[in-house]
C-alpha positions as CSV (number, residue, x, y, z in Angstrom):
1,X,-18.2,66.8,15.9
2,X,-17.5,68.4,12.3
3,X,-19.2,67.3,8.5
4,X,-17.0,64.4,8.3
5,X,-18.8,62.1,10.6
6,X,-21.3,60.8,7.7
7,X,-18.3,60.0,5.6
8,X,-17.3,56.4,4.7
9,X,-13.8,56.8,4.5
10,X,-11.5,55.8,7.9
11,X,-9.2,58.0,7.1
12,X,-12.0,60.8,7.2
13,X,-13.7,59.2,10.5
14,X,-10.3,59.9,12.2
15,X,-10.9,63.2,12.2
16,X,-14.4,63.3,12.9
17,X,-14.3,64.3,16.4
18,X,-11.4,66.8,15.9
19,X,-12.2,70.7,16.8
20,X,-11.3,71.3,13.7
21,X,-14.2,72.4,11.6
22,X,-13.4,69.9,8.9
23,X,-15.3,69.5,5.6
24,X,-15.2,66.4,2.5
25,X,-14.1,68.3,-0.7
26,X,-17.5,69.1,-2.5
27,X,-19.8,72.0,-3.3
28,X,-20.8,73.1,0.5
29,X,-16.8,73.7,1.5
30,X,-16.2,75.0,-1.9
31,X,-18.7,77.5,-1.7
32,X,-18.0,78.5,1.9
33,X,-14.5,79.1,0.4
34,X,-15.7,81.7,-2.3
35,X,-18.2,83.4,-0.2
36,X,-16.1,84.2,3.0
37,X,-13.4,84.8,1.1
38,X,-11.1,82.5,3.0
39,X,-8.2,80.3,1.6
40,X,-8.6,77.0,2.0
41,X,-6.1,74.4,3.9
42,X,-6.3,71.0,2.3
43,X,-5.0,67.9,3.9
44,X,-4.7,65.1,2.2
45,X,-3.6,61.7,3.9
46,X,-4.5,58.0,4.6
47,X,-5.9,55.8,7.4
48,X,-2.2,53.8,7.3
49,X,-0.1,56.9,7.8
50,X,2.2,57.1,10.6
51,X,2.8,60.7,10.4
52,X,-1.0,61.8,9.2
53,X,-1.8,59.8,12.5
54,X,1.1,62.5,14.4
55,X,0.3,65.5,12.9
56,X,-3.5,64.3,13.7
57,X,-2.7,64.2,17.2
58,X,-0.4,66.9,17.9
59,X,-2.3,69.8,15.6
60,X,-5.6,68.5,14.7
61,X,-6.9,67.5,17.9
62,X,-5.6,70.6,19.6
63,X,-8.2,73.1,20.4
64,X,-5.7,76.2,20.1
65,X,-4.7,75.0,16.5
66,X,-7.7,74.4,15.7
67,X,-9.5,77.8,17.0
68,X,-6.5,79.5,14.4
69,X,-7.6,77.1,11.7
70,X,-11.2,77.7,11.9
71,X,-11.2,81.2,12.1
72,X,-8.6,81.9,8.9
73,X,-9.2,78.7,6.8
74,X,-11.9,76.4,5.2
75,X,-10.5,73.3,6.1
76,X,-11.2,70.4,3.7
77,X,-9.9,66.6,4.6
78,X,-9.2,64.4,1.7
79,X,-8.5,60.7,1.7
80,X,-5.8,60.0,-0.9
81,X,-7.5,56.8,-1.8
82,X,-10.8,58.0,-2.5
83,X,-9.7,60.6,-4.5
84,X,-6.4,60.0,-6.4
85,X,-7.3,62.6,-8.8
86,X,-7.0,65.7,-6.2
87,X,-3.9,63.9,-4.6
88,X,-2.0,64.0,-8.0
89,X,-2.8,67.4,-8.6
90,X,-1.8,68.5,-5.4
91,X,1.3,66.7,-5.2
92,X,2.4,67.9,-8.5
93,X,1.8,71.4,-7.7
94,X,4.2,70.7,-4.3
95,X,7.1,69.3,-6.3
96,X,6.7,72.9,-8.3
97,X,6.2,75.2,-5.2
98,X,8.8,73.1,-3.1
99,X,11.4,71.8,-5.8
100,X,11.0,68.4,-4.5
101,X,8.8,65.3,-4.0
102,X,5.9,65.4,-1.8
103,X,4.2,62.9,0.6
104,X,1.5,62.6,3.4
105,X,0.3,64.3,5.0
106,X,0.1,67.3,2.2
107,X,-1.0,70.2,3.9
108,X,-1.9,72.7,1.2
109,X,-3.3,76.2,1.1
110,X,-5.6,77.4,-1.7
111,X,-7.1,80.6,-3.3
112,X,-10.7,80.6,-2.5
113,X,-12.5,81.3,-6.3
114,X,-10.2,79.0,-8.2
115,X,-8.2,76.5,-5.9
116,X,-4.8,77.0,-6.8
117,X,-2.5,76.4,-4.3
118,X,-0.1,79.2,-3.1
119,X,1.8,77.8,-0.7
120,X,2.3,73.9,0.2
121,X,3.9,71.4,2.8
122,X,3.6,67.9,4.0
123,X,4.2,67.2,8.2
124,X,4.2,70.6,10.3
125,X,5.4,70.1,14.0
126,X,3.3,71.9,17.0
127,X,6.4,73.6,17.9
128,X,9.9,74.3,15.9
129,X,11.7,71.6,15.5
130,X,13.9,69.5,12.7
131,X,14.5,72.4,11.0
132,X,10.5,72.7,10.8
133,X,8.3,76.0,11.6
134,X,5.5,75.6,14.2
135,X,2.4,74.6,12.5
136,X,0.4,77.3,14.0
137,X,2.9,80.2,12.9
138,X,2.6,78.8,9.5
139,X,-1.0,79.3,9.7
140,X,-0.9,83.0,11.2
141,X,1.5,83.5,8.2
142,X,0.0,81.9,5.4
143,X,-3.1,83.8,6.4
144,X,-1.4,87.5,6.6
145,X,0.6,86.7,3.2
146,X,-2.8,85.6,1.2
147,X,-4.5,88.9,2.6
148,X,-1.3,91.2,1.6
149,X,-0.4,89.9,-1.4
150,X,-3.0,89.0,-3.8
151,X,-2.0,90.5,-6.8
152,X,1.5,88.4,-6.6
153,X,-0.2,85.0,-6.0
154,X,-2.6,85.6,-8.8
155,X,0.4,85.9,-11.1
156,X,2.2,83.0,-9.3
157,X,-1.0,80.8,-9.7
158,X,-1.4,82.0,-13.5
159,X,2.5,80.5,-13.7
160,X,1.8,77.6,-11.7
161,X,-1.2,76.4,-13.8
162,X,0.7,76.7,-16.8
163,X,3.8,74.6,-15.2
164,X,0.9,71.6,-14.1
165,X,-0.3,71.6,-17.2
166,X,3.3,70.6,-18.4
167,X,2.7,67.2,-16.3
168,X,0.7,66.1,-19.0
169,X,2.4,64.5,-21.9
170,X,2.8,66.4,-25.1
171,X,2.8,64.1,-28.3
172,X,5.4,63.8,-30.8
173,X,5.1,65.0,-34.1
174,X,4.6,61.9,-36.2
175,X,6.9,59.9,-33.9
176,X,8.3,56.6,-34.5
177,X,8.0,54.2,-32.1
178,X,11.1,51.8,-31.8
179,X,12.7,49.8,-28.9
180,X,15.4,52.5,-28.0
181,X,13.4,53.6,-24.7
182,X,13.7,49.7,-23.7
183,X,17.3,49.9,-23.7
184,X,17.6,53.0,-22.3
185,X,15.6,52.1,-19.5
186,X,18.0,49.2,-18.6
187,X,20.9,51.6,-18.6
188,X,18.9,53.8,-16.4
189,X,18.2,51.5,-14.1
190,X,21.9,49.7,-14.3
191,X,23.0,53.1,-12.9
192,X,20.7,53.4,-10.3
193,X,21.4,49.9,-8.7
194,X,22.6,49.3,-5.5
195,X,25.1,46.1,-6.1
196,X,25.7,45.9,-2.5
197,X,22.2,45.8,-0.9
198,X,19.9,45.5,-4.1
199,X,17.1,48.2,-5.4
200,X,17.9,51.8,-7.0
201,X,19.3,54.3,-5.4
202,X,19.6,55.1,-1.4
203,X,17.0,55.5,1.4
204,X,14.2,55.3,1.7
205,X,13.8,52.3,-0.7
206,X,10.4,51.3,-2.2
207,X,9.8,47.9,-3.8
208,X,8.8,49.3,-7.2
209,X,7.5,46.3,-8.8
210,X,7.3,47.8,-12.2
211,X,10.9,48.4,-12.5
212,X,11.7,45.1,-11.2
213,X,9.1,43.1,-13.7
214,X,10.5,45.3,-16.5
215,X,14.1,43.9,-15.7
216,X,12.6,40.3,-15.8
217,X,10.7,41.3,-19.3
218,X,14.2,42.9,-20.7
219,X,16.1,39.6,-20.0
220,X,13.0,37.7,-21.2
221,X,13.4,39.5,-24.4
222,X,17.3,39.5,-25.2
223,X,17.0,35.5,-24.1
224,X,14.5,35.4,-27.2
225,X,16.9,37.4,-29.3
226,X,19.8,34.7,-28.5
227,X,21.6,37.3,-26.5
228,X,20.3,36.9,-22.6
229,X,21.0,39.9,-20.7
230,X,21.9,38.0,-17.5
231,X,22.7,41.4,-15.6
232,X,19.4,42.5,-15.8
233,X,18.1,39.3,-14.4
234,X,20.6,39.8,-11.8
235,X,19.8,43.1,-10.9
236,X,15.9,41.8,-10.4
237,X,16.9,38.8,-8.5
238,X,19.2,40.5,-6.2
239,X,16.8,42.8,-5.2
240,X,14.2,40.4,-4.8
241,X,16.3,38.5,-2.4
242,X,17.1,41.4,-0.5
243,X,13.5,42.8,0.1
244,X,12.5,39.3,1.0
245,X,15.4,38.5,3.3
246,X,15.4,42.0,5.0
247,X,12.6,43.7,7.1
248,X,10.4,44.6,4.4
249,X,8.7,41.3,4.7
250,X,6.6,40.6,6.8
251,X,9.3,37.5,8.1
252,X,6.2,35.6,10.3
253,X,2.7,36.4,8.5
254,X,4.2,37.3,4.9
255,X,3.4,40.2,3.0
256,X,5.1,43.3,2.5
257,X,5.5,46.7,4.3
258,X,5.6,49.9,2.4
259,X,9.0,50.7,2.1
260,X,12.3,50.3,3.6
261,X,13.8,53.9,5.5
262,X,17.1,52.4,5.4
263,X,19.6,51.3,2.1
264,X,19.6,47.4,3.2
265,X,15.6,47.0,3.9
266,X,16.1,46.5,7.4
267,X,13.5,48.9,9.3
268,X,10.2,49.4,7.2
269,X,7.7,52.0,7.7
270,X,5.3,49.4,9.0
271,X,1.8,50.4,6.9
272,X,1.2,47.4,4.5
273,X,-0.8,48.0,1.7
274,X,-3.0,46.3,-0.5
275,X,-1.5,48.1,-3.7
276,X,1.9,46.9,-3.3
277,X,1.2,43.2,-2.1
278,X,-0.8,42.5,-5.2
279,X,1.9,43.1,-7.7
280,X,4.4,41.9,-5.8
281,X,2.8,38.6,-5.3
282,X,2.8,38.4,-9.3
283,X,6.5,39.6,-9.2
284,X,7.6,36.8,-7.3
285,X,5.4,34.2,-8.9
286,X,7.0,35.1,-12.5
287,X,10.4,35.1,-10.8
288,X,10.2,31.9,-10.0
289,X,9.0,30.7,-13.3
290,X,12.1,32.7,-14.7
291,X,14.2,31.0,-12.7
292,X,12.9,28.5,-10.6
293,X,14.3,29.4,-7.5
294,X,12.7,27.8,-4.4
295,X,12.8,31.0,-2.3
296,X,10.7,33.0,-4.9
297,X,7.8,30.3,-4.9
298,X,8.2,30.7,-0.8
299,X,7.9,34.4,-0.4
300,X,4.8,34.4,-3.6
301,X,2.7,31.8,-1.3
302,X,3.4,33.2,1.7
303,X,1.9,36.5,0.2
304,X,-1.4,35.2,-1.2
305,X,-2.0,33.5,2.1
306,X,-1.6,36.5,3.7
307,X,-3.7,38.3,1.3
308,X,-6.3,35.8,1.8
309,X,-5.8,35.5,5.6
310,X,-5.9,39.0,6.7
311,X,-7.2,41.2,3.8
312,X,-10.0,39.5,2.2
313,X,-13.7,40.5,3.0
314,X,-15.9,38.0,4.0
315,X,-18.0,38.7,0.6
316,X,-15.0,38.5,-1.5
317,X,-13.2,41.5,-2.1
318,X,-9.8,42.9,-0.6
319,X,-9.3,45.9,2.1
320,X,-6.9,48.6,1.5
321,X,-4.6,48.4,4.1
322,X,-3.1,48.1,7.9
323,X,-2.0,50.9,9.4
324,X,1.8,51.5,10.7
325,X,0.8,52.0,14.3
326,X,-0.9,49.8,17.1
327,X,-0.9,50.0,20.5
328,X,2.6,50.7,21.9
329,X,3.4,53.2,18.7
330,X,4.8,52.5,15.4
331,X,5.4,48.6,14.4
332,X,4.9,47.9,17.9
333,X,3.0,44.7,16.5
334,X,5.5,43.6,14.8
335,X,8.5,44.0,17.3
336,X,10.1,41.4,19.9
337,X,12.8,41.1,22.5
338,X,14.8,38.1,22.7
339,X,13.2,36.9,26.5
340,X,9.6,37.2,24.7
341,X,10.4,35.0,22.0
342,X,12.6,32.6,24.3
343,X,9.3,33.0,26.3
344,X,7.1,30.9,23.5
345,X,9.4,28.8,21.6
346,X,11.4,25.4,22.5
347,X,14.9,25.8,23.1
348,X,16.5,24.2,19.8
349,X,13.5,26.4,18.2
350,X,14.8,29.5,19.7
351,X,18.4,28.6,18.7
352,X,17.6,28.4,15.2
353,X,15.3,31.5,15.0
354,X,17.6,33.7,17.2
355,X,20.3,33.5,15.1
356,X,18.2,33.2,11.7
357,X,16.0,36.2,12.7
358,X,18.9,38.0,14.2
359,X,17.5,37.8,17.6
360,X,21.1,37.2,18.8
361,X,22.5,40.5,17.7
362,X,22.0,44.0,18.8
363,X,18.2,45.7,18.9
364,X,17.7,47.3,15.4
365,X,14.7,49.3,16.0
366,X,14.3,51.9,19.3
367,X,15.6,49.1,21.9
368,X,13.7,46.3,20.2
369,X,14.1,43.7,17.4
370,X,12.1,43.9,13.9
371,X,12.9,40.3,12.7
372,X,15.0,39.8,9.3
373,X,16.9,36.7,7.7
374,X,20.5,38.2,9.6
375,X,22.0,34.7,8.6
376,X,21.2,32.0,6.1
377,X,19.7,29.2,7.4
378,X,22.4,26.9,5.8
379,X,24.8,28.5,7.9
380,X,22.7,28.6,10.8
381,X,22.4,24.8,10.4
382,X,26.2,24.4,10.3
383,X,26.9,26.4,13.3
384,X,24.5,24.4,15.3
385,X,25.7,20.9,13.8
386,X,22.5,20.1,11.9
387,X,21.0,19.1,8.6
388,X,19.7,21.6,6.5
389,X,16.3,20.0,6.5
390,X,16.1,19.7,10.3
391,X,17.2,23.3,10.9
392,X,14.6,24.0,8.4
393,X,12.0,22.2,10.0
394,X,13.0,24.0,13.4
395,X,12.7,27.8,11.9
396,X,9.1,27.1,10.8
397,X,8.0,25.6,14.2
398,X,9.9,28.6,15.7
399,X,7.6,31.2,12.6
400,X,4.5,29.4,13.5
401,X,5.4,29.7,17.1
402,X,6.3,33.4,17.1
403,X,3.5,34.1,14.9
404,X,0.6,32.4,17.0
405,X,1.9,34.5,20.1
406,X,1.8,37.6,18.1
407,X,-1.7,37.1,17.1
408,X,-2.8,37.5,20.8
409,X,-1.5,41.3,20.8
410,X,-3.4,44.3,19.5
411,X,-3.4,44.4,15.9
412,X,-3.2,47.4,14.1
413,X,-6.1,49.3,12.7
414,X,-7.2,48.0,9.1
415,X,-8.6,50.4,6.4
416,X,-11.9,48.2,5.1
417,X,-12.5,50.0,2.3
418,X,-13.0,48.2,-0.8
419,X,-10.9,49.8,-3.7
420,X,-11.5,49.0,-7.6
421,X,-8.3,49.7,-8.6
422,X,-6.2,48.2,-5.6
423,X,-8.6,44.9,-6.1
424,X,-7.8,44.6,-9.6
425,X,-4.0,44.6,-8.4
426,X,-4.7,41.6,-5.9
427,X,-6.5,39.8,-8.3
428,X,-4.1,39.8,-11.1
429,X,-1.1,38.5,-8.5
430,X,-3.5,35.8,-7.2
431,X,-4.7,34.7,-10.7
432,X,-0.8,34.9,-11.8
433,X,0.2,33.1,-8.7
434,X,-2.6,30.3,-8.9
435,X,-1.9,29.6,-12.0
436,X,1.8,28.8,-11.8
437,X,2.2,27.7,-8.5
438,X,-1.1,25.5,-8.4
439,X,-2.6,27.2,-6.1
440,X,-6.8,26.8,-6.5
441,X,-7.1,28.7,-3.3
442,X,-5.7,31.8,-4.9
443,X,-7.6,31.2,-8.4
444,X,-10.9,31.0,-6.1
445,X,-9.9,34.2,-4.5
446,X,-9.6,36.0,-7.8
447,X,-12.8,34.8,-9.1
448,X,-14.7,35.6,-5.9
449,X,-12.8,39.4,-5.9
450,X,-14.3,39.6,-9.4
451,X,-17.7,38.7,-9.0
452,X,-17.8,41.4,-5.8
453,X,-16.7,43.8,-8.0
454,X,-19.5,43.0,-10.6
455,X,-21.7,42.8,-7.9
456,X,-21.2,45.8,-5.8
457,X,-19.0,48.3,-7.8
458,X,-20.4,48.2,-11.4
459,X,-24.1,49.0,-11.8
460,X,-25.4,50.5,-15.8
461,X,-22.4,50.0,-16.8
462,X,-20.3,52.3,-14.6
463,X,-18.0,50.8,-12.8
464,X,-17.2,53.0,-9.8
465,X,-13.9,53.1,-7.6
466,X,-15.1,51.6,-3.9
467,X,-17.5,50.8,-1.9
468,X,-17.1,50.8,2.3
469,X,-20.2,49.4,4.6
470,X,-22.5,49.0,1.3
471,X,-21.8,52.9,0.5
472,X,-20.6,53.5,-3.2
473,X,-17.5,56.1,-3.9
474,X,-19.4,57.2,-7.0
475,X,-15.7,58.5,-8.4
476,X,-14.5,56.7,-11.4
477,X,-11.3,56.8,-12.4
478,X,-8.9,55.2,-15.4
479,X,-6.9,53.0,-13.1
480,X,-10.1,51.2,-12.3
481,X,-11.1,50.4,-15.6
482,X,-7.4,49.5,-17.1
483,X,-6.2,48.2,-14.1
484,X,-9.4,45.5,-14.0
485,X,-9.1,44.8,-17.4
486,X,-5.8,43.7,-17.4
487,X,-6.3,41.9,-14.1
488,X,-9.1,39.9,-15.9
489,X,-7.0,38.7,-18.9
490,X,-4.8,37.5,-16.4
491,X,-7.6,35.6,-14.6
492,X,-9.2,34.1,-18.1
493,X,-5.8,32.3,-18.5
494,X,-6.4,30.3,-15.4
495,X,-10.2,30.0,-15.3
496,X,-11.9,31.1,-18.6
497,X,-15.5,32.5,-17.7
498,X,-16.9,34.0,-21.0
499,X,-19.0,36.8,-18.4
500,X,-14.8,37.6,-17.5
501,X,-14.3,38.5,-21.1
502,X,-17.2,40.0,-21.7
503,X,-17.0,42.5,-18.7
504,X,-13.3,43.5,-20.1
505,X,-14.8,44.1,-23.3
506,X,-17.4,46.4,-21.6
507,X,-14.4,48.1,-19.9
508,X,-12.3,48.8,-22.5
509,X,-15.3,50.2,-24.6
510,X,-15.9,52.7,-21.6
511,X,-12.0,53.7,-21.8
512,X,-12.7,55.0,-25.2
513,X,-15.6,56.4,-24.9
514,X,-15.2,58.5,-21.4
515,X,-11.5,59.2,-21.0
516,X,-9.9,59.0,-23.9
517,X,-8.3,62.4,-25.1
518,X,-9.5,61.7,-28.9
519,X,-7.6,64.8,-30.3
520,X,-4.0,64.1,-28.6
521,X,-3.9,60.1,-27.4
522,X,-3.7,58.9,-24.2
523,X,-6.3,58.5,-21.2
524,X,-7.4,61.3,-18.8
525,X,-7.2,59.7,-15.3
526,X,-10.9,61.3,-14.9
527,X,-13.7,60.7,-17.0
528,X,-15.2,63.5,-19.1
529,X,-18.2,63.7,-16.8
530,X,-16.4,64.5,-13.6
531,X,-16.3,68.1,-11.7
532,X,-13.9,70.4,-13.5
533,X,-10.6,70.5,-11.7
534,X,-7.4,73.0,-12.0
535,X,-6.3,70.4,-14.3
536,X,-7.2,66.9,-15.7
537,X,-4.6,64.3,-15.1
538,X,-2.9,62.4,-18.0
539,X,-0.5,59.9,-15.8
540,X,2.2,58.4,-17.7
541,X,4.7,57.9,-15.4
542,X,4.6,55.1,-12.6
543,X,4.4,56.2,-8.6
544,X,3.0,53.7,-6.2
545,X,1.0,52.4,-8.6
546,X,1.7,51.6,-12.6
547,X,0.8,54.7,-14.5
548,X,-2.7,54.0,-15.8
549,X,-2.0,55.0,-19.6
550,X,0.8,52.2,-19.5
551,X,-1.8,49.5,-18.3
552,X,-4.5,50.6,-20.3
553,X,-2.5,50.8,-23.5
554,X,-1.0,46.9,-23.0
555,X,-4.5,45.6,-22.1
556,X,-6.0,47.1,-25.5
557,X,-3.2,46.1,-27.2
558,X,-3.9,42.4,-25.6
559,X,-7.9,42.5,-26.0
560,X,-7.2,44.0,-29.7
561,X,-5.1,41.0,-30.7
562,X,-7.3,38.7,-29.2
563,X,-10.4,39.9,-30.5
564,X,-9.3,41.4,-33.6
565,X,-10.7,44.9,-32.4
566,X,-9.0,47.7,-34.4
567,X,-10.3,50.4,-31.9
568,X,-8.5,49.1,-29.2
569,X,-5.3,48.5,-31.0
570,X,-5.3,52.3,-32.5
571,X,-6.4,53.8,-29.0
572,X,-3.4,51.5,-27.7
573,X,-0.8,53.3,-30.3
574,X,-2.0,56.7,-30.2
575,X,-1.3,56.6,-26.4
576,X,2.3,55.5,-26.8
577,X,2.6,58.6,-29.3
578,X,1.2,60.6,-26.7
579,X,3.6,59.7,-24.3
580,X,6.9,59.3,-26.7
581,X,8.8,62.6,-25.7
582,X,8.3,62.0,-21.7
583,X,9.4,58.2,-22.3
584,X,12.3,59.2,-24.4
585,X,13.4,61.7,-21.6
586,X,13.3,59.3,-18.2
587,X,12.4,55.7,-19.9
588,X,12.7,54.0,-16.4
589,X,10.2,56.1,-14.5
590,X,7.5,54.7,-17.0
591,X,7.7,50.9,-16.7
592,X,4.0,50.1,-17.6
593,X,4.3,52.2,-20.5
594,X,7.2,50.3,-21.7
595,X,5.3,46.9,-21.4
596,X,2.9,48.1,-23.4
597,X,5.5,49.7,-26.2
598,X,7.4,45.9,-26.0
599,X,3.8,45.0,-27.0
600,X,3.5,47.1,-29.5
601,X,7.0,46.1,-31.2
602,X,6.7,42.6,-30.9
603,X,3.0,41.5,-30.5
604,X,1.8,39.0,-27.9
605,X,1.9,35.3,-28.5
606,X,-1.7,34.5,-28.2
607,X,-2.6,30.7,-27.7
608,X,-6.4,29.7,-27.2
609,X,-6.8,26.0,-26.4
610,X,-10.3,24.5,-26.9
611,X,-10.9,20.9,-26.0
612,X,-12.0,18.9,-23.2
613,X,-10.6,21.0,-19.7
614,X,-9.5,17.4,-18.1
615,X,-7.0,17.5,-21.1
616,X,-5.5,21.2,-20.6
617,X,-3.0,20.6,-17.5
618,X,-0.4,18.6,-19.6
619,X,-0.8,21.6,-22.6
620,X,-0.6,24.1,-19.8
621,X,2.9,22.7,-18.3
622,X,4.2,22.9,-21.8
623,X,3.3,26.2,-22.3
624,X,3.9,28.2,-18.8
625,X,7.5,25.9,-18.5
626,X,9.5,29.2,-18.7
627,X,8.6,33.0,-18.9
628,X,7.6,34.4,-21.4
629,X,5.4,37.7,-20.7
630,X,4.2,38.3,-24.0
631,X,2.2,34.9,-24.1
632,X,-1.6,35.0,-23.4
633,X,-2.9,31.4,-22.4
634,X,-6.8,31.1,-23.0
635,X,-7.8,27.4,-22.3
636,X,-11.7,27.7,-23.2
637,X,-13.5,24.1,-22.1
638,X,-15.7,22.9,-25.0
639,X,-19.0,23.4,-23.1
640,X,-18.2,27.2,-23.3
641,X,-20.5,29.5,-25.5
642,X,-21.6,33.0,-25.9
643,X,-18.2,33.5,-27.1
644,X,-17.0,36.5,-29.3
645,X,-16.8,35.8,-33.3
646,X,-12.8,35.6,-33.0
647,X,-12.8,33.2,-30.3
648,X,-16.0,31.0,-31.5
649,X,-14.2,30.3,-34.4
650,X,-11.7,28.3,-32.7
651,X,-14.0,25.5,-32.7
652,X,-13.5,22.4,-29.9
653,X,-12.7,18.7,-31.0
654,X,-14.5,15.9,-30.5
655,X,-12.1,15.1,-28.2
656,X,-8.6,16.2,-26.8
657,X,-7.5,19.6,-27.3
658,X,-6.4,21.7,-30.1
659,X,-4.5,25.0,-30.0
660,X,-4.3,27.6,-32.1
661,X,-1.3,29.8,-31.7
662,X,-1.1,33.8,-33.2
663,X,1.4,36.4,-33.0
664,X,-0.2,39.6,-33.9
665,X,-2.2,39.1,-37.1
666,X,-0.1,35.7,-37.9
667,X,-1.6,32.7,-37.1
668,X,-0.2,29.1,-37.2
669,X,-2.4,26.1,-38.5
670,X,-4.3,24.3,-35.7
671,X,-2.3,21.8,-33.3
672,X,-4.1,18.7,-32.4
673,X,-1.5,17.0,-30.5
674,X,0.8,18.0,-27.5
675,X,3.7,16.1,-29.2
676,X,3.6,18.5,-32.1
677,X,3.6,22.0,-30.4
678,X,6.3,23.8,-31.5
679,X,6.7,26.7,-29.1
């Protein structure tokens, strides 16, 4: 038993019985490294990571490897989901040291006094293979190099710290914000677009919801200008269909896996992450609103149902992830053979399912079948001589039968940390889908998740990063605050609760007080009172999550216009100025910031409805009839009080509904009749 036994992170607890003398990141381990002069071996991963499990089994559970690690290093294990700041810093360091992107498990060797990395890798095998050296050989060589080359390492560390500092944006002098990056991003995405399979670039392929939302928004922006960019819409919808029809979507249970290992979306890396599925739920609901395409609505509903069924804690928050592995290895829970499927389905159901899901073709994953849409349902119906509606009914019955049979298998492990930022992404997705699709169960789940955060993660004005088994992760990060403000603004459009608006205002003030860079603009990932690390990151580019600075800028713009608060508007503008040169260099990597830029240049249209709640649906149906991502609609019942002054002035009529419509600082006269509403 090592020093991880009292931790709450499921990932750290997976290593608590290793013979490696692991420590969590903290004063004890860092002090031991300083005292002994032994370098730090920092291992970063997460509980659903397949290759993390492989390296743990091959190396960290091996007594001989552990002996070398314990003798030569101070060994620190970090859950990247609990410490995104450490992960970001050392992933950037890996990229600088190796001139390529990193990943997990991340294996980094740090000097003991200043914690600067001097060597970094990812997965290492126990014996030489795949062009990689054996892990034990690496350990000995790194330790020898550290003993014999202190001066060279110190010089390299100085250069590395300078290079790491360059990851933070450097503000342009008196930059003028203009729409050029919006068009530049559109062109960059077109250059990367895979017209045959959808998505961007080659394998592996990730969903990148911020890029797809950017294309939907670009089409909406050009449509409003009278010159709709239909190619931007086609790139987005082509990709959304490919992801939904391929193996990236769980064809039986709903929800999306993390990424596809191939270019055509067939075989995923099988973990399911909350942080993917929240944004994808929002994206598919928005795509249905933009196109009316029924398949997008179906995917959104199935994704939301998966979230409520498999990821929701009894208290209302959402768990973090499902593992890639289960009994039988990676993906085993999701795989089929034709005989296994035939055994649980009626003959007519199997005939449709086999053709539709590819069970009548070659195996596609280690001798078994991972389901995807191999043939369109209309083609299957035509081949079998069925009406499409009859084929659909049989497909749906087969899906239910296979799903019921699969539930009898041993499921993948679930990481039951409840993370604030990831919950905020789920709340935003559920609120959007619930509002647009008329799913009250989604809206209730979103409300209850907010209630959970307020009750368990928000104490004395401090929003904490997560909780597990009642124990708080007391770290605080930019993403927790920015994502939750954004989510609350989405939820307020469906169900207005004054307490939610009050919370959004408090969080906005906390952003400015604890995270804002008052000199250069923008927001740091960590608050001003966190321990000093080798870098205080200021993330502006999207990665697996949208960039906290982009979400913060957009949310503050919306909240600032809604409530007439100049401080929030000025902070949002300063963030865009801070990131401007970085944004201009590679626009498409900054989708969240581009959304903020768009709403800075063309302020959101804010529609406040006051009146009788039973009369709101007709107004909302009209206002939500098409996709207008810059439109913010707040239906405030007449009975609501405790409103900020900017909203309290919009009083409720004696009967019916009154609408106030503002764009930026310009407001129209109030509208009292639906037939007079001009939008």
